[in-house]
N, CA, C, O and the ligand as a Tripos MOL2 file, in Angstrom:
@<TRIPOS>MOLECULE
protein
  257   255    65     0     0
PROTEIN
NO_CHARGES

@<TRIPOS>ATOM
      1 N         -15.7640   55.5620   -8.7210 N.3       1 MET1
      2 CA        -14.5260   54.7420   -8.6370 C.3       1 MET1
      3 C         -14.6910   53.6150   -7.6040 C.2       1 MET1
      4 O         -13.9720   52.6170   -7.6390 O.2       1 MET1
      5 N         -15.6190   53.7910   -6.7170 N.am      2 ALA2
      6 CA        -15.8070   52.7750   -5.6790 C.3       2 ALA2
      7 C         -16.2860   51.4590   -6.2780 C.2       2 ALA2
      8 O         -16.1660   50.3960   -5.6680 O.2       2 ALA2
      9 N         -16.8290   51.5560   -7.4790 N.am      3 LYS3
     10 CA        -17.3600   50.3350   -8.1050 C.3       3 LYS3
     11 C         -16.2320   49.3520   -8.4170 C.2       3 LYS3
     12 O         -16.4480   48.1410   -8.4500 O.2       3 LYS3
     13 N         -15.0600   49.8670   -8.6390 N.am      4 LYS4
     14 CA        -13.9230   48.9950   -8.9950 C.3       4 LYS4
     15 C         -13.5860   48.0440   -7.8340 C.2       4 LYS4
     16 O         -13.1980   46.8960   -8.0530 O.2       4 LYS4
     17 N         -13.7370   48.5280   -6.6260 N.am      5 ALA5
     18 CA        -13.4120   47.7110   -5.4570 C.3       5 ALA5
     19 C         -14.3640   46.5210   -5.3500 C.2       5 ALA5
     20 O         -14.0480   45.5060   -4.7280 O.2       5 ALA5
     21 N         -15.5200   46.6660   -5.9610 N.am      6 LYS6
     22 CA        -16.5130   45.5790   -5.8750 C.3       6 LYS6
     23 C         -16.0370   44.3230   -6.5950 C.2       6 LYS6
     24 O         -16.5200   43.2160   -6.3570 O.2       6 LYS6
     25 N         -15.0670   44.5390   -7.4870 N.am      7 GLY7
     26 CA        -14.5730   43.3980   -8.2640 C.3       7 GLY7
     27 C         -13.8110   42.3950   -7.4060 C.2       7 GLY7
     28 O         -13.4900   41.3000   -7.8680 O.2       7 GLY7
     29 N         -13.5280   42.7510   -6.1920 N.am      8 LYS8
     30 CA        -12.7710   41.8330   -5.3180 C.3       8 LYS8
     31 C         -13.6180   40.5970   -4.9630 C.2       8 LYS8
     32 O         -14.8240   40.7180   -4.7470 O.2       8 LYS8
     33 N         -13.0190   39.4620   -4.9060 N.am      9 PRO9
     34 CA        -13.7470   38.2220   -4.5890 C.3       9 PRO9
     35 C         -14.0950   38.1350   -3.1110 C.2       9 PRO9
     36 O         -13.6060   37.2680   -2.3860 O.2       9 PRO9
     37 N         -14.9400   39.0440   -2.6890 N.am     10 HIS10
     38 CA        -15.2830   39.0750   -1.2680 C.3      10 HIS10
     39 C         -16.1230   37.8660   -0.8720 C.2      10 HIS10
     40 O         -16.0040   37.3300    0.2300 O.2      10 HIS10
     41 N         -16.9710   37.4610   -1.8020 N.am     11 LYS11
     42 CA        -17.8670   36.3380   -1.4890 C.3      11 LYS11
     43 C         -17.0710   35.0590   -1.2400 C.2      11 LYS11
     44 O         -17.4250   34.2440   -0.3890 O.2      11 LYS11
     45 N         -16.0120   34.9060   -1.9830 N.am     12 GLN12
     46 CA        -15.2040   33.6960   -1.8200 C.3      12 GLN12
     47 C         -14.6190   33.6490   -0.4080 C.2      12 GLN12
     48 O         -14.5490   32.5940    0.2220 O.2      12 GLN12
     49 N         -14.2120   34.7930    0.0540 N.am     13 ASN13
     50 CA        -13.6550   34.8600    1.4010 C.3      13 ASN13
     51 C         -14.6630   34.3680    2.4300 C.2      13 ASN13
     52 O         -14.3240   33.6500    3.3710 O.2      13 ASN13
     53 N         -15.8930   34.7690    2.2260 N.am     14 LYS14
     54 CA        -16.9480   34.3890    3.1750 C.3      14 LYS14
     55 C         -17.1220   32.8680    3.1810 C.2      14 LYS14
     56 O         -17.2870   32.2550    4.2350 O.2      14 LYS14
     57 N         -17.0820   32.2860    2.0130 N.am     15 LYS15
     58 CA        -17.2450   30.8360    1.9140 C.3      15 LYS15
     59 C         -16.1280   30.1390    2.6920 C.2      15 LYS15
     60 O         -16.3590   29.1630    3.4060 O.2      15 LYS15
     61 N         -14.9350   30.6560    2.5380 N.am     16 GLY16
     62 CA        -13.8040   30.0440    3.2240 C.3      16 GLY16
     63 C         -14.0110   30.0910    4.7300 C.2      16 GLY16
     64 O         -13.6680   29.1490    5.4440 O.2      16 GLY16
     65 N         -14.5630   31.1710    5.1970 N.am     17 GLU17
     66 CA        -14.7970   31.2970    6.6340 C.3      17 GLU17
     67 C         -15.7790   30.2290    7.1160 C.2      17 GLU17
     68 O         -15.6060   29.6210    8.1720 O.2      17 GLU17
     69 N         -16.7870   30.0310    6.3230 N.am     18 MET18
     70 CA        -17.8000   29.0450    6.7010 C.3      18 MET18
     71 C         -17.1810   27.6560    6.8030 C.2      18 MET18
     72 O         -17.4730   26.8870    7.7190 O.2      18 MET18
     73 N         -16.3450   27.3690    5.8650 N.am     19 TYR19
     74 CA        -15.7010   26.0480    5.8860 C.3      19 TYR19
     75 C         -14.8480   25.9020    7.1420 C.2      19 TYR19
     76 O         -14.8010   24.8460    7.7730 O.2      19 TYR19
     77 N         -14.1870   26.9840    7.4750 N.am     20 ASP20
     78 CA        -13.3160   26.9570    8.6380 C.3      20 ASP20
     79 C         -14.1170   26.6810    9.9150 C.2      20 ASP20
     80 O         -13.7050   25.8860   10.7600 O.2      20 ASP20
     81 N         -15.2430   27.3350   10.0370 N.am     21 ALA21
     82 CA        -16.0720   27.1570   11.2240 C.3      21 ALA21
     83 C         -16.5490   25.7160   11.3050 C.2      21 ALA21
     84 O         -16.5800   25.1090   12.3760 O.2      21 ALA21
     85 N         -16.9160   25.1890   10.1540 N.am     22 SER22
     86 CA        -17.3950   23.8130   10.1210 C.3      22 SER22
     87 C         -16.2760   22.8750   10.5860 C.2      22 SER22
     88 O         -16.5100   21.9260   11.3350 O.2      22 SER22
     89 N         -15.0950   23.1570   10.1370 N.am     23 GLY23
     90 CA        -13.9680   22.2930   10.4800 C.3      23 GLY23
     91 C         -13.7090   22.2780   11.9750 C.2      23 GLY23
     92 O         -13.4970   21.2150   12.5580 O.2      23 GLY23
     93 N         -13.7230   23.4330   12.5920 N.am     24 SER24
     94 CA        -13.4150   23.4690   14.0150 C.3      24 SER24
     95 C         -14.5460   22.8410   14.8200 C.2      24 SER24
     96 O         -14.3220   22.2770   15.8910 O.2      24 SER24
     97 N         -15.7440   22.9440   14.3020 N.am     25 GLU25
     98 CA        -16.8730   22.3430   15.0230 C.3      25 GLU25
     99 C         -16.7170   20.8230   15.0330 C.2      25 GLU25
    100 O         -16.9710   20.1600   16.0380 O.2      25 GLU25
    101 N         -16.3050   20.3060   13.9180 N.am     26 LEU26
    102 CA        -16.1290   18.8630   13.8280 C.3      26 LEU26
    103 C         -15.0130   18.4160   14.7680 C.2      26 LEU26
    104 O         -15.1000   17.3760   15.4200 O.2      26 LEU26
    105 N         -13.9930   19.2110   14.8160 N.am     27 LYS27
    106 CA        -12.8630   18.8550   15.6560 C.3      27 LYS27
    107 C         -13.2800   18.8350   17.1170 C.2      27 LYS27
    108 O         -12.8320   17.9950   17.8970 O.2      27 LYS27
    109 N         -14.1420   19.7690   17.4680 N.am     28 ARG28
    110 CA        -14.5610   19.8560   18.8630 C.3      28 ARG28
    111 C         -15.4260   18.6610   19.2480 C.2      28 ARG28
    112 O         -15.4230   18.2210   20.3980 O.2      28 ARG28
    113 N         -16.1570   18.1480   18.2800 N.am     29 LYS29
    114 CA        -17.0540   17.0270   18.5740 C.3      29 LYS29
    115 C         -16.2570   15.7640   18.8820 C.2      29 LYS29
    116 O         -16.6380   14.9540   19.7270 O.2      29 LYS29
    117 N         -15.1600   15.6230   18.1840 N.am     30 ASN30
    118 CA        -14.3550   14.4300   18.4050 C.3      30 ASN30
    119 C         -13.2660   14.7170   19.4320 C.2      30 ASN30
    120 O         -12.2440   15.3300   19.1230 O.2      30 ASN30
    121 N         -13.4960   14.2760   20.6200 N.am     31 LYS31
    122 CA        -12.4970   14.5120   21.6610 C.3      31 LYS31
    123 C         -11.3520   13.5300   21.4770 C.2      31 LYS31
    124 O         -11.5490   12.3790   21.0870 O.2      31 LYS31
    125 N         -10.1720   14.0050   21.7640 N.am     32 SER32
    126 CA         -9.0220   13.1090   21.6680 C.3      32 SER32
    127 C          -8.7580   12.5010   23.0420 C.2      32 SER32
    128 O          -9.1060   13.0740   24.0750 O.2      32 SER32
    129 N          -8.1500   11.3590   23.0250 N.am     33 CYS33
    130 CA         -7.8900   10.6550   24.2740 C.3      33 CYS33
    131 C          -6.8410   11.3960   25.0920 C.2      33 CYS33
    132 O          -5.7720   11.7210   24.5750 O.2      33 CYS33
    133 N          -7.1270   11.6640   26.3490 N.am     34 PRO34
    134 CA         -6.1690   12.3630   27.2200 C.3      34 PRO34
    135 C          -4.9650   11.4930   27.5440 C.2      34 PRO34
    136 O          -3.9160   11.9960   27.9470 O.2      34 PRO34
    137 N          -5.1180   10.2070   27.3670 N.am     35 LYS35
    138 CA         -4.0110    9.3010   27.6920 C.3      35 LYS35
    139 C          -3.1260    9.0530   26.4800 C.2      35 LYS35
    140 O          -1.8990    9.0420   26.5800 O.2      35 LYS35
    141 N          -3.7660    8.8550   25.3400 N.am     36 CYS36
    142 CA         -2.9960    8.5050   24.1380 C.3      36 CYS36
    143 C          -2.4970    9.7450   23.4100 C.2      36 CYS36
    144 O          -1.5190    9.6860   22.6640 O.2      36 CYS36
    145 N          -3.1720   10.8670   23.6300 N.am     37 GLY37
    146 CA         -2.7320   12.0700   22.9480 C.3      37 GLY37
    147 C          -3.7250   12.5120   21.8990 C.2      37 GLY37
    148 O          -4.8060   11.9410   21.7550 O.2      37 GLY37
    149 N          -3.3360   13.5370   21.1720 N.am     38 GLU38
    150 CA         -4.2770   14.1670   20.2430 C.3      38 GLU38
    151 C          -4.5230   13.3260   19.0070 C.2      38 GLU38
    152 O          -5.5110   13.5470   18.3070 O.2      38 GLU38
    153 N          -3.6710   12.3870   18.7210 N.am     39 GLY39
    154 CA         -3.8400   11.5990   17.4920 C.3      39 GLY39
    155 C          -4.9290   10.5510   17.6200 C.2      39 GLY39
    156 O          -5.4170   10.0360   16.6140 O.2      39 GLY39
    157 N          -5.3160   10.2290   18.8530 N.am     40 VAL40
    158 CA         -6.3210    9.1810   19.0710 C.3      40 VAL40
    159 C          -7.6210    9.8000   19.5340 C.2      40 VAL40
    160 O          -7.6590   10.5560   20.5050 O.2      40 VAL40
    161 N          -8.6830    9.4690   18.8270 N.am     41 PHE41
    162 CA         -9.9790   10.0640   19.1620 C.3      41 PHE41
    163 C         -10.8510    9.0840   19.9270 C.2      41 PHE41
    164 O         -10.7250    7.8670   19.7890 O.2      41 PHE41
    165 N         -11.7320    9.6420   20.7290 N.am     42 LEU42
    166 CA        -12.6360    8.8100   21.5130 C.3      42 LEU42
    167 C         -13.8480    8.4400   20.6780 C.2      42 LEU42
    168 O         -14.3800    9.2650   19.9350 O.2      42 LEU42
    169 N         -14.2740    7.2050   20.8050 N.am     43 ALA43
    170 CA        -15.4690    6.7530   20.1010 C.3      43 ALA43
    171 C         -16.6960    7.1910   20.8750 C.2      43 ALA43
    172 O         -16.7610    7.0480   22.0960 O.2      43 ALA43
    173 N         -17.6570    7.7210   20.1610 N.am     44 LYS44
    174 CA        -18.8330    8.2600   20.8460 C.3      44 LYS44
    175 C         -19.8920    7.1870   21.0360 C.2      44 LYS44
    176 O         -20.2140    6.4430   20.1090 O.2      44 LYS44
    177 N         -20.4230    7.1160   22.2380 N.am     45 HIS45
    178 CA        -21.5430    6.2280   22.5260 C.3      45 HIS45
    179 C         -22.6890    7.0640   23.0710 C.2      45 HIS45
    180 O         -22.5990    8.2870   23.1700 O.2      45 HIS45
    181 N         -23.7520    6.3860   23.4150 N.am     46 ASN46
    182 CA        -24.9310    7.1120   23.8960 C.3      46 ASN46
    183 C         -24.6100    8.0210   25.0670 C.2      46 ASN46
    184 O         -24.9530    9.2030   25.0660 O.2      46 ASN46
    185 N         -23.9530    7.4600   26.0560 N.am     47 ASP47
    186 CA        -23.7260    8.2450   27.2700 C.3      47 ASP47
    187 C         -22.2710    8.2690   27.6750 C.2      47 ASP47
    188 O         -21.9340    8.6320   28.8010 O.2      47 ASP47
    189 N         -21.4210    7.8860   26.7630 N.am     48 ARG48
    190 CA        -19.9980    7.8830   27.1210 C.3      48 ARG48
    191 C         -19.1180    7.9310   25.8750 C.2      48 ARG48
    192 O         -19.5580    7.6500   24.7600 O.2      48 ARG48
    193 N         -17.8860    8.2900   26.1030 N.am     49 GLU49
    194 CA        -16.8970    8.2640   25.0340 C.3      49 GLU49
    195 C         -15.7790    7.3460   25.4890 C.2      49 GLU49
    196 O         -15.3580    7.3870   26.6450 O.2      49 GLU49
    197 N         -15.3060    6.5280   24.5830 N.am     50 SER50
    198 CA        -14.2520    5.6150   24.9970 C.3      50 SER50
    199 C         -13.1500    5.5490   23.9560 C.2      50 SER50
    200 O         -13.3760    5.7510   22.7620 O.2      50 SER50
    201 N         -11.9560    5.2620   24.4410 N.am     51 CYS51
    202 CA        -10.8120    5.1370   23.5580 C.3      51 CYS51
    203 C         -10.6120    3.6580   23.2340 C.2      51 CYS51
    204 O         -10.5530    2.8160   24.1310 O.2      51 CYS51
    205 N         -10.5120    3.3590   21.9570 N.am     52 GLY52
    206 CA        -10.3440    1.9640   21.5620 C.3      52 GLY52
    207 C          -8.9120    1.4910   21.7200 C.2      52 GLY52
    208 O          -8.6140    0.3070   21.5580 O.2      52 GLY52
    209 N          -8.0410    2.4150   22.0340 N.am     53 LYS53
    210 CA         -6.6260    2.0440   22.1180 C.3      53 LYS53
    211 C          -6.2410    1.6500   23.5300 C.2      53 LYS53
    212 O          -5.6260    0.6070   23.7480 O.2      53 LYS53
    213 N          -6.6100    2.4980   24.4970 N.am     54 CYS54
    214 CA         -6.1720    2.2340   25.8690 C.3      54 CYS54
    215 C          -7.3480    1.8810   26.7800 C.2      54 CYS54
    216 O          -7.1560    1.4850   27.9290 O.2      54 CYS54
    217 N          -8.5490    2.0280   26.2640 N.am     55 GLY55
    218 CA         -9.7030    1.6510   27.0750 C.3      55 GLY55
    219 C         -10.2160    2.7670   27.9610 C.2      55 GLY55
    220 O         -11.1110    2.5500   28.7770 O.2      55 GLY55
    221 N          -9.6710    3.9340   27.8130 N.am     56 TYR56
    222 CA        -10.1370    5.0680   28.6150 C.3      56 TYR56
    223 C         -11.5950    5.3630   28.2930 C.2      56 TYR56
    224 O         -11.9750    5.4210   27.1230 O.2      56 TYR56
    225 N         -12.4010    5.5460   29.3080 N.am     57 THR57
    226 CA        -13.8060    5.8500   29.0870 C.3      57 THR57
    227 C         -14.1960    7.1230   29.8180 C.2      57 THR57
    228 O         -13.8860    7.3080   30.9950 O.2      57 THR57
    229 N         -14.8580    7.9630   29.1190 N.am     58 ASN58
    230 CA        -15.3190    9.2150   29.7120 C.3      58 ASN58
    231 C         -16.8440    9.2100   29.7430 C.2      58 ASN58
    232 O         -17.4900    9.3220   28.7010 O.2      58 ASN58
    233 N         -17.4080    9.0810   30.9160 N.am     59 PHE59
    234 CA        -18.8630    9.0490   31.0370 C.3      59 PHE59
    235 C         -19.4320   10.4470   30.9600 C.2      59 PHE59
    236 O         -18.9830   11.3640   31.6480 O.2      59 PHE59
    237 N         -20.4150   10.5860   30.1210 N.am     60 LEU60
    238 CA        -21.0400   11.8980   29.9690 C.3      60 LEU60
    239 C         -22.1990   12.0090   30.9230 C.2      60 LEU60
    240 O         -23.1730   11.2640   30.8290 O.2      60 LEU60
    241 N         -22.0880   12.9460   31.8440 N.am     61 GLY61
    242 CA        -23.1630   13.1500   32.8100 C.3      61 GLY61
    243 C         -24.4010   13.6750   32.1330 C.2      61 GLY61
    244 O         -24.3250   14.3820   31.1280 O.2      61 GLY61
    245 N         -25.5210   13.3310   32.6780 N.am     62 LYS62
    246 CA        -26.7750   13.8270   32.0950 C.3      62 LYS62
    247 C         -26.9300   15.3060   32.3920 C.2      62 LYS62
    248 O         -26.8100   15.7410   33.5380 O.2      62 LYS62
    249 N         -27.1930   16.0540   31.3680 N.am     63 LYS63
    250 CA        -27.4260   17.4800   31.5660 C.3      63 LYS63
    251 C         -28.9030   17.7440   31.3890 C.2      63 LYS63
    252 O         -29.4850   17.3510   30.3780 O.2      63 LYS63
    253 N         -29.4920   18.3750   32.3130 N.am     64 GLU64
    254 CA        -30.9350   18.6610   32.3450 C.3      64 GLU64
    255 C         -31.5870   17.9050   33.4780 C.2      64 GLU64
    256 O         -32.7980   18.0110   33.6740 O.2      64 GLU64
    257 ZN         -6.4660    6.1670   24.7830 Zn       65 ZN65
@<TRIPOS>BOND
     1     1     2 1
     2     2     3 1
     3     3     4 2
     4     3     5 am
     5     5     6 1
     6     6     7 1
     7     7     8 2
     8     7     9 am
     9     9    10 1
    10    10    11 1
    11    11    12 2
    12    11    13 am
    13    13    14 1
    14    14    15 1
    15    15    16 2
    16    15    17 am
    17    17    18 1
    18    18    19 1
    19    19    20 2
    20    19    21 am
    21    21    22 1
    22    22    23 1
    23    23    24 2
    24    23    25 am
    25    25    26 1
    26    26    27 1
    27    27    28 2
    28    27    29 am
    29    29    30 1
    30    30    31 1
    31    31    32 2
    32    31    33 am
    33    33    34 1
    34    34    35 1
    35    35    36 2
    36    35    37 am
    37    37    38 1
    38    38    39 1
    39    39    40 2
    40    39    41 am
    41    41    42 1
    42    42    43 1
    43    43    44 2
    44    43    45 am
    45    45    46 1
    46    46    47 1
    47    47    48 2
    48    47    49 am
    49    49    50 1
    50    50    51 1
    51    51    52 2
    52    51    53 am
    53    53    54 1
    54    54    55 1
    55    55    56 2
    56    55    57 am
    57    57    58 1
    58    58    59 1
    59    59    60 2
    60    59    61 am
    61    61    62 1
    62    62    63 1
    63    63    64 2
    64    63    65 am
    65    65    66 1
    66    66    67 1
    67    67    68 2
    68    67    69 am
    69    69    70 1
    70    70    71 1
    71    71    72 2
    72    71    73 am
    73    73    74 1
    74    74    75 1
    75    75    76 2
    76    75    77 am
    77    77    78 1
    78    78    79 1
    79    79    80 2
    80    79    81 am
    81    81    82 1
    82    82    83 1
    83    83    84 2
    84    83    85 am
    85    85    86 1
    86    86    87 1
    87    87    88 2
    88    87    89 am
    89    89    90 1
    90    90    91 1
    91    91    92 2
    92    91    93 am
    93    93    94 1
    94    94    95 1
    95    95    96 2
    96    95    97 am
    97    97    98 1
    98    98    99 1
    99    99   100 2
   100    99   101 am
   101   101   102 1
   102   102   103 1
   103   103   104 2
   104   103   105 am
   105   105   106 1
   106   106   107 1
   107   107   108 2
   108   107   109 am
   109   109   110 1
   110   110   111 1
   111   111   112 2
   112   111   113 am
   113   113   114 1
   114   114   115 1
   115   115   116 2
   116   115   117 am
   117   117   118 1
   118   118   119 1
   119   119   120 2
   120   119   121 am
   121   121   122 1
   122   122   123 1
   123   123   124 2
   124   123   125 am
   125   125   126 1
   126   126   127 1
   127   127   128 2
   128   127   129 am
   129   129   130 1
   130   130   131 1
   131   131   132 2
   132   131   133 am
   133   133   134 1
   134   134   135 1
   135   135   136 2
   136   135   137 am
   137   137   138 1
   138   138   139 1
   139   139   140 2
   140   139   141 am
   141   141   142 1
   142   142   143 1
   143   143   144 2
   144   143   145 am
   145   145   146 1
   146   146   147 1
   147   147   148 2
   148   147   149 am
   149   149   150 1
   150   150   151 1
   151   151   152 2
   152   151   153 am
   153   153   154 1
   154   154   155 1
   155   155   156 2
   156   155   157 am
   157   157   158 1
   158   158   159 1
   159   159   160 2
   160   159   161 am
   161   161   162 1
   162   162   163 1
   163   163   164 2
   164   163   165 am
   165   165   166 1
   166   166   167 1
   167   167   168 2
   168   167   169 am
   169   169   170 1
   170   170   171 1
   171   171   172 2
   172   171   173 am
   173   173   174 1
   174   174   175 1
   175   175   176 2
   176   175   177 am
   177   177   178 1
   178   178   179 1
   179   179   180 2
   180   179   181 am
   181   181   182 1
   182   182   183 1
   183   183   184 2
   184   183   185 am
   185   185   186 1
   186   186   187 1
   187   187   188 2
   188   187   189 am
   189   189   190 1
   190   190   191 1
   191   191   192 2
   192   191   193 am
   193   193   194 1
   194   194   195 1
   195   195   196 2
   196   195   197 am
   197   197   198 1
   198   198   199 1
   199   199   200 2
   200   199   201 am
   201   201   202 1
   202   202   203 1
   203   203   204 2
   204   203   205 am
   205   205   206 1
   206   206   207 1
   207   207   208 2
   208   207   209 am
   209   209   210 1
   210   210   211 1
   211   211   212 2
   212   211   213 am
   213   213   214 1
   214   214   215 1
   215   215   216 2
   216   215   217 am
   217   217   218 1
   218   218   219 1
   219   219   220 2
   220   219   221 am
   221   221   222 1
   222   222   223 1
   223   223   224 2
   224   223   225 am
   225   225   226 1
   226   226   227 1
   227   227   228 2
   228   227   229 am
   229   229   230 1
   230   230   231 1
   231   231   232 2
   232   231   233 am
   233   233   234 1
   234   234   235 1
   235   235   236 2
   236   235   237 am
   237   237   238 1
   238   238   239 1
   239   239   240 2
   240   239   241 am
   241   241   242 1
   242   242   243 1
   243   243   244 2
   244   243   245 am
   245   245   246 1
   246   246   247 1
   247   247   248 2
   248   247   249 am
   249   249   250 1
   250   250   251 1
   251   251   252 2
   252   251   253 am
   253   253   254 1
   254   254   255 1
   255   255   256 2
@<TRIPOS>SUBSTRUCTURE
     1 MET1         2 RESIDUE 1 A MET
     2 ALA2         6 RESIDUE 1 A ALA
     3 LYS3        10 RESIDUE 1 A LYS
     4 LYS4        14 RESIDUE 1 A LYS
     5 ALA5        18 RESIDUE 1 A ALA
     6 LYS6        22 RESIDUE 1 A LYS
     7 GLY7        26 RESIDUE 1 A GLY
     8 LYS8        30 RESIDUE 1 A LYS
     9 PRO9        34 RESIDUE 1 A PRO
    10 HIS10       38 RESIDUE 1 A HIS
    11 LYS11       42 RESIDUE 1 A LYS
    12 GLN12       46 RESIDUE 1 A GLN
    13 ASN13       50 RESIDUE 1 A ASN
    14 LYS14       54 RESIDUE 1 A LYS
    15 LYS15       58 RESIDUE 1 A LYS
    16 GLY16       62 RESIDUE 1 A GLY
    17 GLU17       66 RESIDUE 1 A GLU
    18 MET18       70 RESIDUE 1 A MET
    19 TYR19       74 RESIDUE 1 A TYR
    20 ASP20       78 RESIDUE 1 A ASP
    21 ALA21       82 RESIDUE 1 A ALA
    22 SER22       86 RESIDUE 1 A SER
    23 GLY23       90 RESIDUE 1 A GLY
    24 SER24       94 RESIDUE 1 A SER
    25 GLU25       98 RESIDUE 1 A GLU
    26 LEU26      102 RESIDUE 1 A LEU
    27 LYS27      106 RESIDUE 1 A LYS
    28 ARG28      110 RESIDUE 1 A ARG
    29 LYS29      114 RESIDUE 1 A LYS
    30 ASN30      118 RESIDUE 1 A ASN
    31 LYS31      122 RESIDUE 1 A LYS
    32 SER32      126 RESIDUE 1 A SER
    33 CYS33      130 RESIDUE 1 A CYS
    34 PRO34      134 RESIDUE 1 A PRO
    35 LYS35      138 RESIDUE 1 A LYS
    36 CYS36      142 RESIDUE 1 A CYS
    37 GLY37      146 RESIDUE 1 A GLY
    38 GLU38      150 RESIDUE 1 A GLU
    39 GLY39      154 RESIDUE 1 A GLY
    40 VAL40      158 RESIDUE 1 A VAL
    41 PHE41      162 RESIDUE 1 A PHE
    42 LEU42      166 RESIDUE 1 A LEU
    43 ALA43      170 RESIDUE 1 A ALA
    44 LYS44      174 RESIDUE 1 A LYS
    45 HIS45      178 RESIDUE 1 A HIS
    46 ASN46      182 RESIDUE 1 A ASN
    47 ASP47      186 RESIDUE 1 A ASP
    48 ARG48      190 RESIDUE 1 A ARG
    49 GLU49      194 RESIDUE 1 A GLU
    50 SER50      198 RESIDUE 1 A SER
    51 CYS51      202 RESIDUE 1 A CYS
    52 GLY52      206 RESIDUE 1 A GLY
    53 LYS53      210 RESIDUE 1 A LYS
    54 CYS54      214 RESIDUE 1 A CYS
    55 GLY55      218 RESIDUE 1 A GLY
    56 TYR56      222 RESIDUE 1 A TYR
    57 THR57      226 RESIDUE 1 A THR
    58 ASN58      230 RESIDUE 1 A ASN
    59 PHE59      234 RESIDUE 1 A PHE
    60 LEU60      238 RESIDUE 1 A LEU
    61 GLY61      242 RESIDUE 1 A GLY
    62 LYS62      246 RESIDUE 1 A LYS
    63 LYS63      250 RESIDUE 1 A LYS
    64 GLU64      254 RESIDUE 1 A GLU
    65 ZN65       257 GROUP 0 **** ****
């Protein structure tokens, strides 16, 4: 009877989880401007992130 439970779309659930993780990762990469709020994202540069709206710049310190 345990075979009947296998019919559940378990694999689909797993796919959804993967998509979710991808989504949050993307969100984390794009920092929002602390001055303008969450709707405005910082533009990424080589060593800094800047807001095109208010000019806020966040310098990324060298790690390593
Ligand atoms: Zn801003």
